[in-house]
NULUMSE-273322 format. One record per residue (C-alpha): residue number from 0; x, y, z. Coordinates in pm, whole numbers, plus 50000, padded with zeros to 5 digits. Last residue first. Example, Ala and Ser with C-alpha at 12.3 -4.5 7.8 and 13.67 -1.06 7.14 Angstrom:
(1, (51367, 49894, 50714))
(0, (51230, 49550, 50780))
END
This chain:
(698, (97503, 80690, 83680))
(697, (97274, 80413, 83629))
(696, (97437, 80111, 83491))
(695, (97470, 79971, 83162))
(694, (97338, 80312, 83039))
(693, (97068, 80296, 82785))
(692, (97165, 80401, 82413))
(691, (96946, 80716, 82306))
(690, (96662, 80597, 82089))
(689, (96395, 80819, 82207))
(688, (96519, 81128, 82392))
(687, (96618, 81104, 82746))
(686, (96366, 81225, 82984))
(685, (96385, 80999, 83296))
(684, (96178, 80717, 83148))
(683, (96465, 80529, 82971))
(682, (96407, 80211, 83212))
(681, (96757, 80266, 83329))
(680, (96690, 80632, 83392))
(679, (96354, 80569, 83576))
(678, (96522, 80304, 83774))
(677, (96815, 80540, 83866))
(676, (96554, 80811, 83992))
(675, (96355, 80639, 84233))
(674, (96614, 80661, 84523))
(673, (96609, 80415, 84810))
(672, (96717, 80566, 85155))
(671, (97112, 80590, 85247))
(670, (97446, 80419, 85269))
(669, (97353, 80150, 84990))
(668, (97434, 79855, 85204))
(667, (97332, 79969, 85546))
(666, (97026, 80113, 85398))
(665, (96945, 79781, 85237))
(664, (96983, 79569, 85528))
(663, (96760, 79828, 85727))
(662, (96474, 79804, 85478))
(661, (96514, 79407, 85523))
(660, (96451, 79439, 85891))
(659, (96706, 79191, 86019))
(658, (96782, 78820, 86001))
(657, (96559, 78814, 85683))
(656, (96780, 78636, 85445))
(655, (97137, 78764, 85537))
(654, (97361, 78594, 85291))
(653, (97237, 78788, 84986))
(652, (97260, 79143, 85132))
(651, (97529, 79248, 85335))
(650, (97768, 78988, 85304))
(649, (97694, 78896, 84954))
(648, (97675, 79295, 84844))
(647, (98023, 79330, 85020))
(646, (98147, 79030, 84849))
(645, (98016, 79152, 84510))
(644, (98204, 79485, 84552))
(643, (98543, 79328, 84639))
(642, (98511, 79048, 84382))
(641, (98427, 79315, 84090))
(640, (98188, 79360, 83812))
(639, (98137, 79747, 83828))
(638, (98437, 79955, 83994))
(637, (98271, 80110, 84307))
(636, (98058, 80379, 84124))
(635, (97911, 80146, 83891))
(634, (97822, 79898, 84164))
(633, (97659, 80191, 84348))
(632, (97428, 80286, 84052))
(631, (97355, 79922, 84002))
(630, (97261, 79906, 84383))
(629, (97041, 80194, 84305))
(628, (96866, 80024, 84023))
(627, (96819, 79713, 84224))
(626, (96660, 79881, 84501))
(625, (96400, 80067, 84255))
(624, (96359, 79737, 84096))
(623, (96224, 79596, 84421))
(622, (95943, 79819, 84431))
(621, (95868, 79758, 84063))
(620, (95849, 79399, 84109))
(619, (95675, 79429, 84448))
(618, (95385, 79578, 84263))
(617, (95245, 79250, 84205))
(616, (95194, 79207, 84590))
(615, (94818, 79279, 84649))
(614, (94812, 78886, 84602))
(613, (95182, 78784, 84499))
(612, (95190, 78432, 84664))
(611, (95073, 78222, 84383))
(610, (94719, 78124, 84255))
(609, (94505, 78417, 84239))
(608, (94781, 78694, 84234))
(607, (95058, 78564, 84035))
(606, (94847, 78317, 83828))
(605, (94672, 78613, 83659))
(604, (94500, 78389, 83407))
(603, (94136, 78495, 83452))
(602, (94240, 78839, 83577))
(601, (94404, 78947, 83240))
(600, (94782, 78954, 83249))
(599, (95047, 79180, 83089))
(598, (94770, 79459, 83045))
(597, (94695, 79544, 82710))
(596, (94851, 79818, 82487))
(595, (94726, 79923, 82163))
(594, (94581, 80244, 82255))
(593, (94702, 80355, 82610))
(592, (94535, 80336, 82938))
(591, (94689, 80396, 83270))
(590, (94436, 80660, 83392))
(589, (94371, 80417, 83706))
(588, (93978, 80464, 83658))
(587, (93995, 80315, 83311))
(586, (94191, 80017, 83440))
(585, (93945, 79958, 83733))
(584, (93663, 79987, 83498))
(583, (93789, 79725, 83272))
(582, (93876, 79486, 83558))
(581, (93529, 79543, 83718))
(580, (93374, 79477, 83363))
(579, (93573, 79130, 83347))
(578, (93448, 79011, 83691))
(577, (93094, 79118, 83664))
(576, (92940, 78775, 83562))
(575, (93131, 78617, 83848))
(574, (92975, 78855, 84092))
(573, (93148, 79162, 84218))
(572, (93321, 79242, 84540))
(571, (93158, 79562, 84689))
(570, (93025, 79387, 85011))
(569, (93335, 79223, 85104))
(568, (93544, 79547, 85078))
(567, (93761, 79583, 84788))
(566, (94150, 79699, 84822))
(565, (94243, 79350, 84664))
(564, (94095, 79357, 84334))
(563, (94202, 79737, 84251))
(562, (94551, 79642, 84388))
(561, (94581, 79374, 84132))
(560, (94450, 79543, 83848))
(559, (94689, 79835, 83920))
(558, (94999, 79598, 83920))
(557, (94841, 79447, 83555))
(556, (94825, 79803, 83432))
(555, (95178, 79876, 83587))
(554, (95328, 79579, 83401))
(553, (95164, 79652, 83049))
(552, (95296, 80024, 83124))
(551, (95653, 79953, 83158))
(550, (95677, 79732, 82884))
(549, (95515, 79990, 82670))
(548, (95714, 80291, 82777))
(547, (96018, 80087, 82773))
(546, (95988, 79977, 82405))
(545, (96309, 80149, 82273))
(544, (96500, 80124, 82593))
(543, (96666, 79808, 82494))
(542, (96740, 79938, 82131))
(541, (97080, 80093, 82191))
(540, (97178, 79797, 82363))
(539, (97099, 79572, 82059))
(538, (97220, 79840, 81808))
(537, (97591, 79854, 81977))
(536, (97580, 79501, 81967))
(535, (97502, 79508, 81600))
(534, (97800, 79781, 81535))
(533, (98045, 79532, 81745))
(532, (97959, 79227, 81564))
(531, (97845, 78944, 81766))
(530, (98158, 78759, 81829))
(529, (98240, 78479, 81558))
(528, (98196, 78133, 81729))
(527, (98124, 77975, 81383))
(526, (97795, 77786, 81439))
(525, (97631, 77925, 81764))
(524, (97764, 78268, 81673))
(523, (97895, 78447, 81985))
(522, (97733, 78684, 82238))
(521, (97801, 78495, 82553))
(520, (98182, 78607, 82627))
(519, (98176, 78984, 82503))
(518, (97825, 79030, 82625))
(517, (97998, 78953, 82994))
(516, (98268, 79213, 82971))
(515, (98022, 79463, 82806))
(514, (97770, 79439, 83100))
(513, (97403, 79413, 82950))
(512, (97350, 79074, 83074))
(511, (97467, 79193, 83395))
(510, (97133, 79400, 83477))
(509, (96961, 79078, 83540))
(508, (97178, 79040, 83869))
(507, (97004, 79356, 84017))
(506, (96659, 79244, 83937))
(505, (96723, 78884, 84072))
(504, (96871, 79060, 84427))
(503, (96548, 79289, 84438))
(502, (96287, 79040, 84372))
(501, (96269, 78910, 84723))
(500, (96239, 79282, 84845))
(499, (95881, 79363, 84773))
(498, (95762, 78992, 84840))
(497, (95904, 79040, 85214))
(496, (96193, 78777, 85285))
(495, (96221, 78393, 85297))
(494, (96444, 78392, 84980))
(493, (96734, 78259, 85174))
(492, (96690, 78190, 85539))
(491, (96478, 78365, 85780))
(490, (96221, 78060, 85882))
(489, (96504, 77835, 85847))
(488, (96725, 77942, 86127))
(487, (97087, 77960, 86115))
(486, (97143, 78187, 85828))
(485, (97417, 78195, 85571))
(484, (97222, 78227, 85231))
(483, (97452, 78219, 84927))
(482, (97249, 77954, 84738))
(481, (96912, 78092, 84794))
(480, (96997, 78416, 84682))
(479, (97206, 78293, 84417))
(478, (96914, 78115, 84285))
(477, (96720, 78431, 84279))
(476, (96970, 78622, 84095))
(475, (96973, 78282, 83879))
(474, (96623, 78390, 83773))
(473, (96717, 78737, 83658))
(472, (97010, 78621, 83465))
(471, (96820, 78365, 83255))
(470, (96535, 78632, 83212))
(469, (96785, 78883, 83067))
(468, (96915, 78604, 82819))
(467, (96539, 78531, 82757))
(466, (96501, 78911, 82649))
(465, (96792, 78890, 82436))
(464, (96629, 78622, 82240))
(463, (96781, 78275, 82301))
(462, (96888, 77999, 82062))
(461, (96868, 77632, 82171))
(460, (97089, 77449, 81915))
(459, (96961, 77192, 81668))
(458, (97003, 76827, 81708))
(457, (96659, 76719, 81745))
(456, (96425, 77016, 81704))
(455, (96461, 77307, 81958))
(454, (96261, 77303, 82277))
(453, (96080, 77618, 82333))
(452, (96204, 77806, 82635))
(451, (95991, 77786, 82954))
(450, (96220, 77873, 83243))
(449, (96253, 77674, 83560))
(448, (96538, 77764, 83808))
(447, (96586, 77514, 84085))
(446, (96756, 77529, 84426))
(445, (96929, 77281, 84661))
(444, (97065, 77482, 84975))
(443, (97283, 77352, 85234))
(442, (97134, 77203, 85536))
(441, (97282, 77127, 85891))
(440, (96944, 77163, 86057))
(439, (97030, 77463, 86263))
(438, (97278, 77604, 85976))
(437, (96975, 77641, 85748))
(436, (96985, 77661, 85371))
(435, (96674, 77544, 85212))
(434, (96614, 77214, 85020))
(433, (96409, 77155, 84710))
(432, (96399, 77512, 84628))
(431, (96228, 77759, 84404))
(430, (96301, 77965, 84107))
(429, (96063, 78101, 83863))
(428, (95992, 78160, 83474))
(427, (95675, 78159, 83298))
(426, (95425, 77881, 83175))
(425, (95326, 77596, 83431))
(424, (95484, 77265, 83295))
(423, (95233, 76964, 83249))
(422, (95351, 76957, 82871))
(421, (95665, 77087, 82819))
(420, (95849, 77433, 82784))
(419, (96254, 77406, 82858))
(418, (96490, 77534, 83099))
(417, (96508, 77311, 83416))
(416, (96834, 77405, 83564))
(415, (96895, 77249, 83907))
(414, (97170, 77443, 84126))
(413, (97312, 77220, 84386))
(412, (97496, 77345, 84728))
(411, (97763, 77547, 84879))
(410, (98088, 77308, 84861))
(409, (98418, 77470, 84975))
(408, (98639, 77472, 84682))
(407, (98850, 77807, 84765))
(406, (98590, 78036, 84659))
(405, (98269, 77886, 84723))
(404, (98149, 77562, 84516))
(403, (97828, 77489, 84322))
(402, (97742, 77137, 84219))
(401, (97561, 77154, 83882))
(400, (97265, 76965, 83789))
(399, (97057, 76942, 83451))
(398, (96683, 76882, 83399))
(397, (96577, 76781, 83042))
(396, (96566, 76399, 83148))
(395, (96313, 76481, 83430))
(394, (96282, 76444, 83782))
(393, (96681, 76426, 83797))
(392, (96894, 76168, 83964))
(391, (97272, 76247, 84034))
(390, (97570, 76104, 83846))
(389, (97559, 76390, 83569))
(388, (97701, 76633, 83801))
(387, (97806, 76942, 83617))
(386, (98081, 77152, 83820))
(385, (98020, 77510, 83914))
(384, (98252, 77768, 84049))
(383, (98174, 78066, 84273))
(382, (98432, 78343, 84358))
(381, (98144, 78608, 84440))
(380, (98144, 78865, 84189))
(379, (98376, 78746, 83920))
(378, (98240, 78377, 83980))
(377, (97870, 78448, 83974))
(376, (97917, 78671, 83646))
(375, (98114, 78372, 83500))
(374, (97815, 78124, 83566))
(373, (97554, 78363, 83410))
(372, (97780, 78447, 83109))
(371, (98033, 78143, 83013))
(370, (97829, 77885, 83165))
(369, (97465, 77986, 83101))
(368, (97496, 78197, 82804))
(367, (97712, 77936, 82621))
(366, (97454, 77659, 82704))
(365, (97158, 77860, 82588))
(364, (97316, 77985, 82255))
(363, (97294, 78367, 82196))
(362, (97466, 78467, 81871))
(361, (97215, 78285, 81649))
(360, (96918, 78482, 81832))
(359, (97063, 78825, 81715))
(358, (96921, 78810, 81363))
(357, (96572, 78744, 81494))
(356, (96570, 79091, 81646))
(355, (96628, 79249, 81319))
(354, (96821, 79573, 81375))
(353, (96884, 79860, 81147))
(352, (96837, 80081, 81452))
(351, (96552, 80303, 81355))
(350, (96427, 80112, 81029))
(349, (96450, 79765, 81171))
(348, (96328, 79882, 81536))
(347, (96020, 80063, 81357))
(346, (95954, 79737, 81170))
(345, (95977, 79536, 81505))
(344, (95740, 79784, 81669))
(343, (95510, 79737, 81382))
(342, (95485, 79369, 81461))
(341, (95472, 79435, 81845))
(340, (95201, 79666, 81858))
(339, (94974, 79498, 81593))
(338, (94822, 79232, 81836))
(337, (94748, 79518, 82086))
(336, (94552, 79731, 81817))
(335, (94680, 80006, 81616))
(334, (94375, 80149, 81409))
(333, (94342, 80041, 81038))
(332, (94458, 80190, 80696))
(331, (94296, 80088, 80384))
(330, (94537, 79914, 80146))
(329, (94750, 80023, 79850))
(328, (95079, 79860, 79996))
(327, (95261, 80187, 80026))
(326, (94950, 80334, 80192))
(325, (94901, 80046, 80437))
(324, (95273, 80083, 80531))
(323, (95250, 80436, 80558))
(322, (94948, 80436, 80804))
(321, (95104, 80150, 80992))
(320, (95422, 80345, 81057))
(319, (95209, 80636, 81146))
(318, (95016, 80445, 81408))
(317, (95351, 80325, 81541))
(316, (95466, 80662, 81594))
(315, (95133, 80750, 81756))
(314, (95175, 80458, 81996))
(313, (95543, 80566, 82082))
(312, (95427, 80901, 82199))
(311, (95154, 80756, 82404))
(310, (95388, 80503, 82547))
(309, (95644, 80754, 82661))
(308, (95373, 80975, 82812))
(307, (95214, 80681, 83002))
(306, (95556, 80548, 83130))
(305, (95644, 80874, 83303))
(304, (95301, 80919, 83457))
(303, (95291, 80542, 83539))
(302, (95604, 80552, 83730))
(301, (95460, 80821, 83971))
(300, (95123, 80650, 83983))
(299, (95277, 80306, 84093))
(298, (95474, 80481, 84401))
(297, (95192, 80684, 84516))
(296, (94973, 80373, 84486))
(295, (95223, 80138, 84666))
(294, (95233, 80391, 84929))
(293, (94868, 80437, 84956))
(292, (94826, 80065, 84981))
(291, (95013, 80069, 85309))
(290, (95350, 79924, 85437))
(289, (95550, 79936, 85142))
(288, (95833, 79710, 85317))
(287, (95564, 79437, 85348))
(286, (95385, 79301, 85670))
(285, (95133, 79598, 85653))
(284, (95095, 79525, 85278))
(283, (94916, 79213, 85309))
(282, (94663, 79300, 85533))
(281, (94571, 79664, 85381))
(280, (94574, 79480, 85038))
(279, (94321, 79218, 85182))
(278, (94094, 79518, 85276))
(277, (94025, 79731, 85609))
(276, (94211, 79532, 85827))
(275, (94091, 79383, 86171))
(274, (94161, 79007, 86131))
(273, (93796, 78927, 86042))
(272, (93810, 79205, 85785))
(271, (94108, 79049, 85618))
(270, (93944, 78725, 85615))
(269, (93603, 78872, 85462))
(268, (93833, 79068, 85188))
(267, (94026, 78728, 85114))
(266, (93673, 78536, 85083))
(265, (93541, 78793, 84854))
(264, (93849, 78775, 84613))
(263, (93801, 78430, 84605))
(262, (93475, 78416, 84536))
(261, (93483, 78654, 84244))
(260, (93803, 78513, 84105))
(259, (93682, 78146, 84132))
(258, (93367, 78224, 83933))
(257, (93572, 78400, 83664))
(256, (93813, 78123, 83617))
(255, (93643, 77908, 83374))
(254, (93847, 77580, 83290))
(253, (93527, 77376, 83169))
(252, (93399, 77657, 82949))
(251, (93385, 78023, 82982))
(250, (93684, 78267, 83044))
(249, (93989, 78070, 83128))
(248, (94198, 78181, 82838))
(247, (94001, 78446, 82609))
(246, (94305, 78696, 82621))
(245, (94534, 78454, 82476))
(244, (94317, 78294, 82218))
(243, (94200, 78639, 82121))
(242, (94577, 78755, 82066))
(241, (94660, 78445, 81872))
(240, (94355, 78493, 81631))
(239, (94452, 78879, 81597))
(238, (94793, 78774, 81509))
(237, (94642, 78528, 81262))
(236, (94438, 78795, 81085))
(235, (94740, 79014, 81079))
(234, (94938, 78772, 80868))
(233, (95273, 78894, 80870))
(232, (95376, 78723, 81165))
(231, (95686, 78860, 81320))
(230, (95619, 79052, 81658))
(229, (95304, 78869, 81725))
(228, (95488, 78529, 81751))
(227, (95595, 78628, 82099))
(226, (95248, 78623, 82263))
(225, (95111, 78917, 82435))
(224, (94892, 78850, 82727))
(223, (95169, 78667, 82955))
(222, (95149, 78296, 83021))
(221, (95304, 78155, 82693))
(220, (95080, 78015, 82432))
(219, (95142, 77754, 82181))
(218, (95133, 77802, 81803))
(217, (95054, 77460, 81664))
(216, (95137, 77374, 81310))
(215, (94976, 77102, 81072))
(214, (95144, 76837, 80855))
(213, (95131, 76590, 81148))
(212, (94841, 76637, 81384))
(211, (94869, 76397, 81678))
(210, (94921, 76628, 81970))
(209, (95304, 76550, 81930))
(208, (95289, 76625, 81572))
(207, (95139, 76962, 81629))
(206, (95390, 77060, 81874))
(205, (95675, 76932, 81623))
(204, (95528, 77155, 81357))
(203, (95538, 77472, 81575))
(202, (95901, 77391, 81684))
(201, (96003, 77363, 81309))
(200, (95830, 77673, 81222))
(199, (96039, 77857, 81500))
(198, (96355, 77710, 81373))
(197, (96283, 77787, 81025))
(196, (96202, 78168, 81141))
(195, (95859, 78309, 81142))
(194, (95753, 78578, 80898))
(193, (95517, 78388, 80703))
(192, (95325, 78161, 80904))
(191, (94974, 78218, 80740))
(190, (95152, 78076, 80410))
(189, (95253, 77752, 80602))
(188, (94867, 77683, 80593))
(187, (94674, 77461, 80837))
(186, (94754, 77663, 81160))
(185, (94635, 77566, 81505))
(184, (94635, 77842, 81760))
(183, (94688, 77676, 82125))
(182, (94390, 77756, 82364))
(181, (94391, 77389, 82486))
(180, (94704, 77406, 82652))
(179, (94658, 77769, 82822))
(178, (94310, 77660, 82943))
(177, (94436, 77324, 83125))
(176, (94734, 77528, 83286))
(175, (94514, 77828, 83373))
(174, (94249, 77598, 83531))
(173, (94496, 77428, 83701))
(172, (94608, 77759, 83881))
(171, (94276, 77845, 83974))
(170, (94177, 77504, 84089))
(169, (94473, 77559, 84346))
(168, (94386, 77898, 84442))
(167, (94015, 77812, 84520))
(166, (94104, 77514, 84715))
(165, (94358, 77706, 84928))
(164, (94093, 77954, 84977))
(163, (93816, 77746, 85093))
(162, (94038, 77566, 85349))
(161, (94144, 77921, 85465))
(160, (93793, 78045, 85479))
(159, (93678, 77764, 85690))
(158, (93969, 77811, 85933))
(157, (93893, 78165, 85960))
(156, (93517, 78097, 86057))
(155, (93638, 77854, 86329))
(154, (93890, 78132, 86449))
(153, (93610, 78367, 86470))
(152, (93412, 78132, 86709))
(151, (93700, 78085, 86902))
(150, (93789, 78443, 86975))
(149, (94090, 78590, 86765))
(148, (94433, 78640, 86914))
(147, (94593, 78351, 86706))
(146, (94461, 78481, 86381))
(145, (94737, 78411, 86125))
(144, (94842, 78783, 86144))
(143, (94905, 78742, 86546))
(142, (95075, 78403, 86485))
(141, (95307, 78517, 86214))
(140, (95391, 78828, 86397))
(139, (95493, 78642, 86701))
(138, (95694, 78379, 86482))
(137, (95864, 78682, 86319))
(136, (95950, 78834, 86637))
(135, (96087, 78529, 86799))
(134, (96294, 78483, 86493))
(133, (96410, 78848, 86480))
(132, (96526, 78792, 86854))
(131, (96728, 78497, 86742))
(130, (96915, 78658, 86447))
(129, (96991, 78943, 86678))
(128, (97130, 78725, 86950))
(127, (96922, 78644, 87258))
(126, (97025, 78660, 87606))
(125, (96672, 78712, 87736))
(124, (96564, 79016, 87965))
(123, (96442, 79201, 87643))
(122, (96233, 78916, 87513))
(121, (96038, 78878, 87834))
(120, (95727, 79005, 87637))
(119, (95822, 78801, 87357))
(118, (95877, 78467, 87542))
(117, (95521, 78540, 87691))
(116, (95353, 78568, 87350))
(115, (95543, 78259, 87240))
(114, (95405, 78058, 87506))
(113, (95064, 78176, 87487))
(112, (95081, 78113, 87105))
(111, (95137, 77757, 87173))
(110, (94852, 77745, 87409))
(109, (94597, 77898, 87185))
(108, (94660, 77690, 86905))
(107, (94555, 77917, 86582))
(106, (94891, 77909, 86417))
(105, (94925, 77498, 86441))
(104, (94607, 77383, 86375))
(103, (94562, 77663, 86118))
(102, (94870, 77510, 85914))
(101, (94706, 77186, 85901))
(100, (94347, 77322, 85801))
(99, (94549, 77483, 85496))
(98, (94735, 77183, 85424))
(97, (94423, 76958, 85436))
(96, (94268, 77244, 85193))
(95, (94516, 77198, 84924))
(94, (94569, 76800, 84977))
(93, (94241, 76695, 84756))
(92, (94338, 76938, 84478))
(91, (94719, 76857, 84482))
(90, (94610, 76478, 84432))
(89, (94399, 76553, 84156))
(88, (94699, 76779, 84000))
(87, (94929, 76491, 84064))
(86, (94685, 76241, 83889))
(85, (94647, 76433, 83589))
(84, (95041, 76476, 83573))
(83, (95258, 76745, 83674))
(82, (95623, 76816, 83581))
(81, (95708, 77163, 83644))
(80, (95413, 77322, 83863))
(79, (95309, 77017, 84057))
(78, (95685, 76910, 84052))
(77, (95789, 77205, 84259))
(76, (95474, 77167, 84512))
(75, (95538, 76781, 84545))
(74, (95917, 76799, 84616))
(73, (95915, 77075, 84855))
(72, (95603, 76926, 85026))
(71, (95750, 76575, 85055))
(70, (96076, 76695, 85239))
(69, (95899, 76960, 85458))
(68, (95629, 76743, 85571))
(67, (95904, 76515, 85688))
(66, (96069, 76778, 85866))
(65, (95786, 76929, 86028))
(64, (95948, 77041, 86371))
(63, (96287, 77177, 86407))
(62, (96185, 77535, 86367))
(61, (95930, 77490, 86617))
(60, (96178, 77332, 86870))
(59, (96375, 77653, 86810))
(58, (96086, 77863, 86912))
(57, (95947, 77663, 87188))
(56, (96184, 77434, 87383))
(55, (96502, 77656, 87285))
(54, (96350, 78000, 87315))
(53, (96233, 77922, 87679))
(52, (95878, 77834, 87775))
(51, (95815, 77708, 88148))
(50, (95842, 77332, 88185))
(49, (95516, 77129, 88174))
(48, (95538, 77104, 87813))
(47, (95171, 77134, 87644))
(46, (95269, 77374, 87340))
(45, (95567, 77177, 87251))
(44, (95423, 76846, 87264))
(43, (95112, 76947, 87051))
(42, (95377, 77090, 86810))
(41, (95546, 76764, 86753))
(40, (95231, 76565, 86758))
(39, (95085, 76799, 86483))
(38, (95402, 76763, 86296))
(37, (95382, 76384, 86303))
(36, (95026, 76395, 86174))
(35, (95074, 76627, 85904))
(34, (95417, 76444, 85776))
(33, (95217, 76104, 85801))
(32, (94924, 76235, 85579))
(31, (95186, 76400, 85328))
(30, (95419, 76100, 85336))
(29, (95103, 75887, 85250))
(28, (94990, 76109, 84978))
(27, (95336, 76161, 84804))
(26, (95454, 75795, 84726))
(25, (95199, 75690, 84526))
(24, (95326, 75936, 84248))
(23, (95671, 75755, 84253))
(22, (96032, 75881, 84401))
(21, (96282, 75644, 84382))
(20, (96469, 75794, 84079))
(19, (96386, 76139, 84219))
(18, (96590, 76069, 84541))
(17, (96560, 76420, 84678))
(16, (96893, 76608, 84696))
(15, (96985, 76583, 85059))
(14, (97290, 76814, 85002))
(13, (97476, 76497, 84840))
(12, (97230, 76183, 84830))
(11, (97134, 76019, 85180))
(10, (96783, 76156, 85160))
(9, (96633, 76243, 85513))
(8, (96409, 75934, 85592))
(7, (96044, 75848, 85535))
(6, (96035, 76067, 85191))
(5, (96171, 75770, 84953))
(4, (95878, 75537, 85109))
(3, (96044, 75206, 85171))
(2, (95985, 75255, 85555))
(1, (95623, 75239, 85474))
(0, (95363, 75513, 85515))
END
């Protein structure tokens, strides 16, 4: 690596923002290789010191190691998901097993573990702060879970498994990216697209033009099974085509993921057994708040029972609507299928609430929602202010940068907003960081929110559905968790918390999208500035729980698929040809099936569990939402959107990272253990009759 490489030294830009204008694809490989080599030297020096181990010369030294690798890794991992080229994806495939081997070289280093183990044994006699004790404990747990206590022969086997798993995860993600792009549905006649708005037609026409087919339309796919266009398209045959394109992704062809799933699940199960656990799920959950697969199953089943009752009632109502519609049109009736649900749901919504979802979108313009809604929420709760920075480089022209200031004007960090879908960007929505907060390293947070909102035609406003508004608040909740971190050691900072806790702040903040004060600010017509009529706003809020049986059940089905895969013993793992049959059987055995409802993700494109870090952890959204809705009740009881309540939540949760057991952090804030009832009430699953307006906060 030459000194001119932009990763060679820390960035001189504000908050160490990566110098995106200087980073070229050729910069990455050399920086990765040099970064791994440098950290190996640092770690070897720590492990072979002549002097006895101390907290400073061992644990803190580990925290300081690997700075070059962290700089290049944070940029590359982010851009490989949001702005990837073919050459970046090829490099990602090359690097994945190398990085896995690098991590194993550290965590399977016997001499290094002995120093940490001796420190932990002497911890009661050391003058350590609470955060220092937690850091030492997390390092010890990390080494043990990584296999540091295994005999050498098992360590070698573990290294091979980890390298293979890293390669498989990378291939899975890249296959989903490829398959989703290739599975877009081409349409040749505008008549087939009846039901879409002019704006949506323009987006589909522009997508076709970008692929070299002017005069046609291309319906692109999102990550999830159900595609947004299904709610509007009158043409049932086209709805069916779109659904089939969605569910058949990464099944067969060059981007087939079934063989990867079979090998990956077996390798995870073998690794778990090697480490002393009955299954991969048992291994994962032992270090989460849930603790055991049995605890996860109990929670999922309780919510599933309520959701299934509501979903089956709604399925019967929708089938009756289909029968009436077909009879009025003089056509033979048909059975409700997944590609029909949202279309007839919208008909039912219009009849019941006199509400057309498309009529609401002109009142939610992206910039207004962000600046007068999301940022306003952060100001009211935490005293934050935001200033757009046009002078700083970004990795794509669509990305915006905002500097974030604390109350009184103290600088906090940078927030990057990357909201539009594009080629080379993974579907879905997420938060990540380019720089993590750490007092030890004198770093403040640089975080990014990525969404996949279709870009409108040039000169047209970006209009959001109410669901997209909620997603914006959700992801910004993650951003706040990173920005408001006040932790000394990077391992414990920000969102470095258990998976079934990390979704807690995000799901808490998403509920502010329903707050009357915030809605009054953001719900204004993009052209006239007129507020959303009060009667229409009332109907929007009243309809929020209208489809909760479906929404909860499609999520639960995916969570149950995740648990089924990862509770397998190695000898019970299916072959590639049995992958889809296993999923079908697992869903049937769960008792969570309902006519017309498909899981949010089928296995071949289930990125969360086969490419990202949510294996055996997709339940975490629901587990965290229990905490979020309890917190909503607490805020309701303490005045709602206020600085005093916000500052208490910030001090107790957002600023603390993993400096203490996260279950205890919640109990200290909330004043007791979690209660699932507010979640059931918030989702409309606690017995309220259909159509009752959901409460802004659980009572």
